[in-house]
C-alpha positions in Angstrom: -21.0 22.5 -25.3 -18.5 24.7 -27.2 -19.3 28.2 -28.5 -16.2 29.8 -30.0 -18.1 32.7 -31.4 -19.5 33.9 -28.1 -16.7 36.4 -27.5 -13.3 37.6 -28.8 -10.6 35.0 -28.0 -6.9 34.7 -28.9 -7.9 32.3 -31.6 -9.6 35.2 -33.5 -6.4 37.1 -33.7 -4.3 36.9 -36.9 -2.1 33.8 -36.9 1.2 35.7 -37.3 0.4 38.2 -34.5 -0.8 35.4 -32.1 2.4 33.5 -32.7 4.6 36.5 -32.0 2.6 37.5 -29.0 2.7 34.1 -27.4 6.4 33.8 -28.1 7.2 37.1 -26.4 5.1 36.1 -23.4 6.9 32.8 -23.1 10.3 34.4 -23.3 9.5 37.1 -20.7 7.5 35.0 -18.3 8.6 31.4 -18.6 9.0 29.6 -15.3 10.7 26.3 -15.7 9.2 24.0 -13.1 12.0 21.4 -12.9 11.3 21.2 -9.2 11.8 17.9 -7.4 11.4 16.5 -3.9 14.4 16.1 -1.8 14.3 12.4 -2.0 16.7 10.9 0.5 17.2 7.6 2.2 18.5 7.1 5.7 20.3 8.1 7.7 22.2 5.2 9.3 24.6 5.7 12.2 27.7 3.5 11.9 30.1 2.4 14.6 33.1 1.6 12.6 35.4 3.7 14.8 35.4 4.4 18.6 31.7 3.9 19.6 32.2 5.8 22.8 33.3 9.1 21.1 32.6 8.8 17.4 29.5 8.3 15.2 29.5 8.2 11.4 26.3 9.2 9.6 25.5 8.1 6.0 22.5 8.8 3.8 21.7 9.0 0.1 20.1 11.7 -1.9 18.4 10.2 -4.9 18.7 12.4 -8.0 17.4 12.2 -11.6 16.2 9.9 -13.2 15.0 8.6 -9.8 14.0 12.1 -8.6 10.3 12.9 -8.5 8.5 16.2 -8.7 7.6 17.9 -5.4 4.5 16.4 -3.9 3.5 20.0 -2.9 1.3 22.6 -4.5 3.3 25.3 -6.1 2.4 28.7 -7.6 2.7 29.3 -11.3 1.2 31.4 -14.1 -1.3 29.9 -16.5 -0.8 28.3 -19.0 0.8 25.2 -17.9 2.5 22.8 -20.3 5.5 21.8 -22.4 6.6 21.2 -25.9 5.1 24.1 -27.8 7.1 27.2 -26.5 3.9 29.1 -25.5 3.7 28.0 -21.8 4.2 30.5 -18.9 4.8 27.6 -16.4 6.8 25.0 -18.3 6.5 21.5 -16.9 10.0 20.5 -18.0 9.9 17.1 -16.3 6.4 16.0 -17.4 7.2 14.2 -20.6 7.8 10.5 -20.0 7.1 10.8 -16.2 3.4 11.8 -15.7 0.3 12.8 -17.6 -1.9 14.7 -15.1 -1.6 18.2 -13.7 -4.0 19.8 -11.2 -4.6 23.6 -10.9 -6.7 25.7 -8.5 -7.5 29.3 -8.0 -9.6 31.5 -5.7 -11.8 34.2 -7.2 -14.4 36.6 -5.8 -17.9 37.3 -6.9 -19.5 40.3 -5.2 -23.0 39.3 -6.2 -24.1 36.4 -8.5 -26.1 38.0 -11.4 -29.5 36.4 -12.0 -29.7 34.3 -15.1 -26.0 34.7 -15.9 -24.0 32.0 -17.5 -20.5 30.9 -16.6 -18.1 30.8 -19.6 -14.9 28.9 -19.3 -12.3 29.7 -21.9 -9.8 26.8 -22.4 -6.7 26.1 -24.5 -6.1 22.5 -23.7 -4.1 19.5 -24.9 -5.5 16.8 -24.5 -8.3 16.8 -22.0 -9.7 18.5 -18.8 -12.3 18.4 -16.0 -13.3 21.7 -14.3 -14.9 22.1 -10.9 -16.3 25.1 -9.0 -16.8 25.0 -5.2 -16.6 21.2 -5.2 -19.1 20.6 -8.1 -18.1 19.4 -11.5 -18.6 22.3 -13.9 -17.7 20.9 -17.3 -15.3 18.4 -18.9 -13.9 18.0 -22.4 -15.7 15.4 -24.6 -12.7 13.1 -24.7 -12.3 12.0 -21.1 -14.1 9.5 -18.8 -13.5 9.0 -15.1 -11.4 11.4 -13.1 -8.0 11.8 -11.4 -6.0 8.7 -11.4 -8.9 6.7 -12.9 -9.4 9.0 -15.8 -9.1 7.8 -19.4 -8.4 10.1 -22.3 -10.1 8.6 -25.4 -8.5 10.7 -28.1 -6.0 13.4 -28.8 -6.9 17.1 -28.8 -4.6 19.8 -30.0 -4.6 23.2 -28.4 -5.0 25.1 -31.7 -7.0 27.9 -30.1 -9.1 28.9 -27.2 -12.5 27.2 -26.9 -15.4 28.5 -24.9 -17.6 26.3 -22.7 -20.8 27.9 -21.7 -22.6 26.6 -18.5 -26.0 28.1 -17.7 -27.3 29.1 -14.3 -24.2 30.5 -12.6 -26.1 30.7 -9.3 -26.1 26.9 -9.2 -22.3 26.9 -8.8 -21.3 30.3 -7.4 -21.8 32.1 -4.1 -21.2 35.7 -3.1 -17.7 36.2 -1.9 -14.9 33.7 -2.2 -15.1 30.9 -4.7 -12.7 28.2 -5.9 -12.2 26.8 -9.4 -10.2 23.6 -9.8 -9.1 22.0 -13.0 -7.4 18.7 -13.8 -5.6 18.6 -17.1 -4.8 15.2 -18.7 -2.4 14.1 -21.5 -3.4 11.2 -23.6 -0.1 9.5 -22.6 3.0 10.4 -20.6 5.2 10.2 -23.8 3.1 12.8 -25.6 5.1 15.5 -27.4 3.3 18.4 -25.7 0.7 19.4 -23.1 -1.3 22.6 -22.6 -3.7 23.9 -19.9 -4.6 27.6 -20.1 -7.9 28.6 -18.6 -9.8 31.9 -18.1 -13.2 32.5 -16.6 -16.2 34.8 -17.2 -19.5 35.2 -15.3 -21.9 37.1 -17.4 -19.9 39.9 -19.0 -17.3 40.1 -16.3 -13.9 38.4 -16.9 -13.0 37.2 -13.4 -9.8 35.2 -14.3 -7.5 36.4 -17.0 -4.9 34.5 -19.0 -1.5 34.4 -17.3 -2.8 34.8 -13.8 -1.2 32.9 -10.9 -2.7 29.5 -10.0 -1.7 26.9 -7.5 -0.7 23.7 -9.3 0.3 20.1 -8.5 2.4 18.1 -11.0 3.8 14.6 -10.9 1.6 13.3 -8.1 -2.1 12.9 -7.4 -4.0 14.8 -4.7 -6.6 13.3 -2.4 -9.9 12.4 -4.1 -11.7 15.4 -2.6 -9.0 17.8 -3.5 -11.3 20.1 -5.6 -13.6 21.0 -2.5 -11.2 23.6 -1.2 -8.3 25.8 -2.2 -5.0 23.9 -1.6 -2.2 25.8 0.1 0.9 26.4 -1.8 4.1 24.9 -0.3 6.8 27.3 0.9 9.5 24.6 0.2 12.1 25.9 -2.2 12.4 24.3 -5.6 15.5 22.3 -6.3 17.2 21.5 -9.6 16.7 18.0 -10.8 20.3 17.4 -11.7 22.1 18.9 -8.6 22.5 17.5 -5.2 21.5 19.6 -2.2 23.7 21.4 0.2 23.5 19.1 3.3 24.2 19.9 6.9 24.2 17.7 10.0 23.5 19.4 13.4 24.4 17.7 16.7 24.0 18.6 20.3 23.6 16.9 23.7 20.1 15.8 24.2 18.1 18.1 26.4 21.1 20.4 27.0 19.7 23.5 25.4 23.2 24.0 23.9 23.7 25.4 20.4 23.8 22.8 17.7 27.2 22.0 16.2 27.2 22.1 12.5 29.0 19.4 10.4 29.3 19.5 6.7 29.3 16.1 5.1 31.4 14.8 2.4 29.7 13.4 -0.7 30.6 10.7 -3.2 28.7 9.0 -6.1 26.6 6.1 -5.0 28.3 3.4 -7.0 27.4 3.8 -10.7 24.1 5.6 -10.0 23.2 9.2 -10.5 22.6 9.6 -6.8 25.0 10.7 -4.0 26.1 9.3 -0.7 26.7 11.8 2.1 28.8 11.0 5.0 29.4 13.0 8.2 31.7 11.8 11.0 31.0 13.3 14.4 34.0 13.2 16.7 34.7 14.3 20.3 31.4 13.0 21.7 31.0 12.0 25.4 30.7 8.3 26.3 27.3 7.1 27.4 25.6 10.3 26.3 22.4 11.0 24.3 22.6 13.4 21.3 20.0 15.0 19.2 20.6 15.3 15.5 19.0 17.3 12.7 19.6 16.8 8.9 19.1 19.8 6.6 19.0 19.9 2.8 19.6 23.6 2.3 17.0 25.2 4.5 14.7 22.2 4.5 14.7 20.1 7.7 14.7 16.5 6.5 15.2 14.4 9.6 15.3 14.8 13.4 16.4 12.0 15.7 18.7 11.1 18.6 21.2 8.4 19.5 23.4 7.4 22.4 27.1 6.7 22.5 28.6 3.6 24.0 29.8 3.7 27.7 33.4 4.0 28.6 33.2 1.0 30.9 30.8 -1.9 31.4 29.2 -0.9 34.7 25.7 -2.1 33.9 24.5 -4.9 31.5 24.8 -4.1 27.8 22.5 -5.5 25.1 23.2 -5.7 21.4 21.8 -7.7 18.4 23.7 -9.8 16.0 22.2 -11.2 12.7 22.6 -11.3 9.0 21.0 -11.9 5.6 18.3 -9.2 5.8 16.7 -8.2 2.6 14.0 -5.5 2.4 10.4 -6.6 2.6 11.1 -9.9 4.3 13.1 -8.1 7.0 10.3 -5.9 8.2 9.0 -8.1 11.0 12.4 -8.7 12.5 13.4 -5.0 12.0 10.5 -4.0 14.2 11.2 -6.7 16.7 14.8 -5.5 17.0 13.7 -2.0 17.6 11.4 -3.1 20.4 14.4 -5.0 22.0 16.0 -1.6 22.7 19.6 -2.7 22.0 22.5 -0.3 22.3 23.6 -1.3 18.7 23.2 -4.0 16.1 25.7 -6.0 14.1 24.8 -7.3 10.7 27.1 -9.9 9.0 26.4 -9.2 5.3 23.8 -9.7 2.7 22.0 -6.5 3.8 19.9 -5.3 0.8 20.4 -8.2 -1.7 21.2 -5.6 -4.3 23.9 -7.7 -6.0 26.1 -4.7 -6.5 23.7 -3.3 -9.1 20.2 -2.6 -7.9 20.3 0.9 -6.4 16.6 0.8 -5.4 17.0 -2.1 -3.0 19.6 -0.1 -1.0 17.1 2.8 -0.9 14.5 0.5 0.5 17.0 -1.0 3.0 18.0 2.4 4.2 14.5 3.6 4.6 13.6 0.4 6.5 16.5 0.7 8.9 15.9 4.4 9.6 12.1 4.0 10.2 11.8 0.5 11.6 15.0 -0.4 13.6 14.2 2.3 16.1 14.2 1.9 19.9 11.2 2.9 22.1 11.4 6.6 22.5 12.6 7.1 18.9 16.3 6.4 19.5 18.2 5.6 16.3 20.2 2.3 16.7 23.8 2.3 15.4 25.0 -0.5 13.2 28.2 -2.4 12.6 28.3 -4.2 9.2 30.3 -6.9 7.4 30.2 -7.6 3.7 28.4 -10.6 2.1 28.2 -12.2 -1.3 25.0 -10.3 -2.2 26.8 -7.0 -1.7 28.9 -8.0 -4.8 27.9 -8.0 -8.5 26.2 -11.1 -9.7 25.0 -12.2 -13.1 21.3 -12.3 -12.1 19.2 -10.8 -14.8 22.1 -10.1 -17.2 22.2 -10.9 -20.9 24.8 -13.4 -22.2 27.2 -10.9 -23.5 26.9 -9.0 -20.2 27.7 -12.2 -18.4 30.8 -12.8 -20.4 31.9 -9.2 -19.9 31.2 -9.6 -16.2 33.5 -12.7 -15.8 36.3 -10.3 -15.0 34.6 -9.4 -11.8 34.7 -12.9 -10.4 38.0 -12.3 -8.6 37.9 -10.9 -5.0 38.2 -7.2 -5.4 36.4 -4.1 -4.2 35.2 -3.2 -7.7 32.7 -6.0 -7.3 30.8 -4.1 -4.6 30.6 -0.4 -5.6 27.4 0.3 -3.8 28.6 -1.2 -0.5 31.9 0.6 -0.5 30.4 4.0 -1.4 27.7 3.7 1.3 29.5 2.6 4.3 32.2 4.6 6.1 34.7 1.7 6.5 38.0 2.4 8.4 40.6 2.8 5.7 38.1 1.8 3.1 38.7 -1.8 3.9 36.1 -4.6 4.6 38.3 -6.0 7.5 38.5 -3.8 10.5 38.3 -3.8 14.3 35.7 -1.9 16.5 36.8 -1.4 20.1 34.5 -0.4 22.9 37.1 0.8 25.4 38.7 -2.3 27.0 35.6 -4.4 27.5 34.4 -5.3 24.0 36.0 -5.7 20.6 34.6 -6.9 17.2 37.0 -8.2 14.5 35.1 -7.8 11.2 36.3 -9.8 8.2 35.6 -10.4 4.5 35.1 -14.1 4.0 36.3 -14.0 0.4 33.9 -11.7 -1.3 36.0 -8.7 -2.2 39.2 -9.7 -0.4 40.8 -13.2 -0.2 40.7 -15.0 3.1 44.4 -15.7 3.1 45.2 -12.0 2.5 43.6 -11.1 5.9 45.2 -13.9 8.0 48.3 -12.0 9.1 46.2 -8.9 9.8 43.7 -11.0 11.8 46.5 -12.4 14.0 47.9 -8.9 14.7 44.5 -7.7 15.7 43.8 -10.6 18.0 47.2 -10.3 19.5 46.6 -6.7 20.4 43.4 -7.6 22.2 44.3 -10.4 24.6 43.3 -8.2 27.5 39.8 -7.4 26.1 37.1 -9.0 28.3 34.7 -9.7 25.4 36.2 -10.5 22.0 34.2 -11.5 18.9 34.8 -12.2 15.2 32.2 -11.5 12.5 32.0 -12.5 8.9 29.5 -13.8 6.3 30.4 -17.3 4.9 30.4 -19.9 7.7 33.2 -22.3 8.5 30.8 -24.6 10.4 27.3 -24.5 8.9 24.4 -26.9 8.8 25.2 -28.3 5.4 22.9 -25.9 3.4 26.1 -25.1 1.4 29.6 -26.4 1.7 31.6 -25.0 4.7 34.2 -22.4 3.9 37.4 -24.4 4.1 39.6 -21.3 3.7 38.2 -19.9 6.9 38.5 -23.3 8.6 42.2 -23.5 7.7 43.3 -19.8 7.9 41.2 -18.2 10.7 39.8 -20.9 13.0 43.2 -21.8 14.4 43.7 -18.2 15.3 40.3 -18.0 17.0 41.4 -21.0 19.0 44.9 -19.7 19.7 43.6 -16.3 21.0 40.4 -17.8 22.6 37.8 -15.5 21.1 34.5 -15.7 23.0 32.4 -16.5 20.0 32.3 -16.2 16.2 29.2 -15.0 14.4 28.6 -16.5 10.9 25.8 -16.0 8.3 24.8 -16.8 4.7 22.8 -20.1 5.0 19.4 -18.6 6.0 18.9 -21.0 8.9 19.6 -21.0 12.7 22.6 -22.9 14.1 24.6 -23.0 17.3 27.7 -25.1 17.6 29.4 -26.9 20.5 32.6 -25.2 21.6 34.9 -26.4 18.8 38.6 -26.9 18.3 39.5 -28.1 14.8 35.8 -28.9 14.2 35.6 -31.2 17.3 33.8 -30.6 20.5 36.2 -29.2 23.2 34.6 -28.0 26.4 38.0 -26.5 27.7 39.3 -24.4 24.8 36.6 -24.7 22.1 35.0 -21.8 20.3 31.3 -21.1 19.8 30.1 -20.6 16.2 26.7 -18.8 16.1 24.6 -18.1 13.0 23.6 -18.6 10.3 22.0 -15.5 8.8 18.2 -15.6 8.7 17.2 -12.0 9.7 14.7 -11.6 6.8 16.0 -13.6 3.8 14.0 -16.6 2.5 14.4 -19.5 4.8 16.0 -22.8 3.6 15.1 -26.3 4.8 17.6 -28.4 6.7 17.5 -32.0 5.5 19.2 -35.1 6.9 21.3 -35.3 3.7 22.6 -31.8 4.3 23.5 -32.5 7.9 25.2 -35.8 6.9 27.4 -34.4 4.1 28.9 -31.8 6.3 29.0 -33.9 9.5 27.0 -31.1 11.2 25.5 -33.4 13.8 29.0 -33.8 15.3 29.7 -30.1 15.8 26.2 -28.5 16.1 24.1 -28.4 19.2 21.0 -26.8 17.6 19.7 -26.2 14.1 16.4 -24.9 12.9 14.9 -23.2 9.9 13.6 -20.0 11.5 14.0 -16.2 11.1 16.0 -15.0 14.0 18.7 -12.8 15.5 20.9 -13.2 18.5 20.2 -11.0 21.5 23.5 -10.7 23.4 23.7 -9.4 26.9 27.1 -8.7 28.5 27.2 -8.3 32.3 29.7 -6.3 34.4 30.4 -9.6 36.2 31.9 -11.1 33.0 28.7 -13.1 32.1 27.6 -13.4 28.6 24.1 -14.5 27.5 23.2 -15.4 23.9 19.5 -15.7 23.2 18.1 -16.6 19.8 14.8 -14.7 19.3 12.3 -14.9 16.5 10.2 -12.2 14.9 7.8 -12.4 17.9 10.7 -11.8 20.3 10.3 -15.3 21.7 13.5 -17.0 22.9 13.8 -20.4 21.3 17.5 -21.2 22.2 20.0 -19.7 24.6 23.6 -20.1 25.8 25.3 -18.7 29.0 29.0 -18.3 29.3 31.1 -16.5 31.9 34.6 -17.9 31.1 37.4 -15.3 30.9 39.1 -17.1 28.1 42.2 -14.9 27.7 43.1 -14.8 31.5 46.9 -14.8 31.9 47.6 -14.3 28.1 50.1 -11.7 27.1 50.6 -10.2 23.7 53.3 -12.1 21.8 56.5 -10.3 21.4 57.0 -12.1 18.1 54.1 -13.3 16.0 55.1 -16.4 14.0 53.2 -17.6 10.9 50.6 -20.1 12.1 50.8 -23.8 11.1 47.8 -25.6 9.7 46.5 -28.1 12.2 44.6 -30.3 9.8 
């Protein structure tokens, strides 16, 4: 019940004097609580350079409007609120984002007086529930439920302090330390203002005065039993909503006891979002060596982990994973399976987050999944090599008609179609086609199968790269859109005509393709026909986590896939590749349960006796 006449409150002061007093207090003591969590995603470790000595880290710090208030208890002066210029702790980010605030404070009672009442003075807008020592003390008459489940039934303006008198203080209090907890509620998150300003009397003694420090939690909800004890205030520094953190990457040899080397990352905007991508390239590493890393945002340690560089020579078997077409939720089972496989690294041939060049949050989810799920036993971070796919580029999905017409200009193959991909990944020279060399024993030639760069524009470059690597023992090509698929979609004829003759000429060991969301393995092919002597294996077709597609007789017939494929199946999978020091290669198709359902062994040294051409002539079409 309310008894405003039971003692002198600020509401009894003259209106002009109260307004001046509150305005002065606000100007002198306002604490703008635009604090936010350091909300970051990643990191990923990329091998787009020399994997034996270089590692490139990338992560994203998500800023407003995606930023969220700190999920920690802070310390601030009562009252709490916004919108009416009389709050000592201004909750500047509350409007439009959240409608509940929780506060708690310890107070001491030397001896509980017999027969005394508890009086709680409250200026509030719109509702509240108060607890002492884990018991509900009183609530405003316009709220049902509590916490996340509370419902405010009507507005209430904080026009003055109201007094709530609760008899029998001994029922709630104890001699010594006590805790009062209050949850304040707005009727809606879009409300124009909010106020929560308490003070506490026991008998005639004022135990908590206006403006005293409380612990408060804003923007998130505590555990259901939060009001049973005094929450500890976080020591984490508050960070401005609109400004990125000062990041630092620390590296040292694992278990060495050496001092950490500090690397300051470079930052760039994450596509067209308000967030920032941070990249840090670590050079001068030792081959086949484990390194610890730490990520700091200012003084806050955000991430600790470790990774291993590639060996300088293939003296023992090397295992890596190849797949594509991941997604986020659907990729979780395979992500975890890949981590358990303990590969040295993973290769992903496009369609990573299915963000279509626009949906920032899907990249956040993808980064979080990779960093937390694709982790080897013992916590080792698994480096990644990536190619671009069609779902890295802008699509018209979800756009309005006028936006679609405006977007028609993005249909040509150009980098502007994939702003999120290009800002996130540290690509050599900023290009989607590049080569990754593991000393002299392994090379990957990564290509863009027409998504942001025309196939024909990469053909000359491809031949030069293959020509340089005729002495490499294990040579692979990777891209997204398949030349020899299972008929789910049409085959990429540009790749067939432009690149396949070069794969045959330079005898690459295998080509990894993706995009069709099924499993396939080809015969060794020359010009699309089986050739056991000089044919090339085409392995794919991108079903890491994306929704599977059925393979029908009609599909197989229209592409002639039965003539060039050995196996096909609609199943989530990746290839587990094992390279032996003796020149052997084993390709095993594994499902989400890590069961091998298809395999291929090959030990042919395909480029034996080949020498780099002194003059590279333009290739001739063979068909």
